[in-house]
N, C-alpha and C positions, 0 to 999 in steps of 0.2 A: 535611640532617641529619634522620634518621628520628625520628619521635615515639616516645617510650617510653610503655608502658602506664602508666596512673596506678597508684600504689601507696598503701596505707594502712599505718599503724603502730598496733599494739595493745599495750596493757599488760595482761598476764594474770597472775592469781595461780596458785598450785599447783593448786587445784581446777579452775579453768577450763582449764588446760593438760591436766590429766588427762582432763577431759570431752571436750575436742577430740580427744585421742589415741584415746579409746574410740570416739568417733563416727566418726572417719575409718577406724579399724580395722574397725569393724562394717560400714560401707558397702563397704570394700574387699573384705572376705571375701564379701560378697553382691553384688558388682558384677555387674550383669546383662549386661555387654558393651555394645556399641553401635558406631556407625559411626566413632567417634573413639577409637582406642587411646591417644591422648594423655591422655584423661581418667584412665585407669587409671595411667599413668605419673605424672600429677600427684598422684593420691591416694597413691602410694608415696612420692613426695617429701614430701608433707605429713605422712605418718605418721612418716617419718624426722625431719623438722623438729620435730614435737611431742615425739617420744621424746627427742631430743637436748636440747630445752628443759627437759623434766622432769628429765633427768639433771643438767643444769647447775644447775637450781634446787636439787636435793638436794645437789649438791656444794657450792654456795655456802652453803647452810643449815648444812652440817656444818663450816663454817669452812675449807673447801678441804682438809680432811684426808682421806686415803684410809684406810679401815678394813678 
């Protein structure tokens, strides 16, 4: 049975989620390239993850109502 990479779980508030999204977006826009294209793919996934988390936070804060 292969070993899985260790994982961590975080609890973030709206401000922290927003800051993480801004940080990842900033670095992705200025990504200098490199020998591992998987780094850019990972940044794209992180950006999507934080954007989705921010949308979910705002949806839940609104009581789940679409406006």
